[in-house]
C-alpha positions in Angstrom: 11.3 32.5 -7.3 14.8 32.2 -6.3 13.7 31.2 -2.7 11.5 28.3 -4.3 14.5 27.0 -6.2 16.6 27.1 -3.2 14.2 25.0 -1.2 13.9 22.5 -4.1 17.6 22.3 -4.2 17.8 21.7 -0.5 15.2 19.2 -0.6 17.0 17.2 -3.3 20.3 17.2 -1.3 18.6 16.3 1.9 18.1 12.6 3.0 14.4 13.2 3.5 13.4 12.8 -0.1 14.8 9.3 -0.6 13.4 8.1 3.0 9.9 9.3 1.9 10.2 7.3 -1.3 11.2 4.3 0.5 8.2 4.5 3.1 5.8 5.0 -0.1 7.2 1.8 -1.6 6.9 0.0 1.7 3.2 1.3 2.2 2.5 0.3 -1.5 3.8 -3.2 -0.8 1.9 -3.6 2.4 -1.2 -2.5 0.6 -1.0 -5.0 -2.1 -0.2 -7.9 0.4 -3.2 -6.8 2.3 -5.5 -6.8 -0.6 -4.3 -10.3 -1.5 -5.0 -11.7 1.8 -8.4 -10.2 1.8 -9.3 -11.4 -1.4 -8.2 -14.8 -0.5 -10.1 -14.9 2.8 -13.2 -13.5 0.9 -13.1 -16.2 -1.6 -12.6 -19.2 1.2 -15.6 -17.6 3.2 -17.9 -17.3 0.1 -17.1 -21.0 -0.4 -17.9 -21.9 3.2 -21.2 -19.9 3.1 -22.2 -21.5 -0.2 -21.5 -25.0 1.2 -23.7 -24.3 4.3 -26.4 -22.7 2.1 -26.6 -25.9 0.0 -26.8 -28.2 3.1 -29.6 -26.2 4.3 
């Protein structure tokens, strides 16, 4: 148990923890932007396909 506590203490003191959090935040922002772009493109594509279907 003491070994586990020492590992946790070293992890909290190291720079790897904050770096991992920063990468997680960047990844979350990238995912949100991608989902927004995909939704926007999907909506526009649906409108285009509906327009073509109506003309047929």
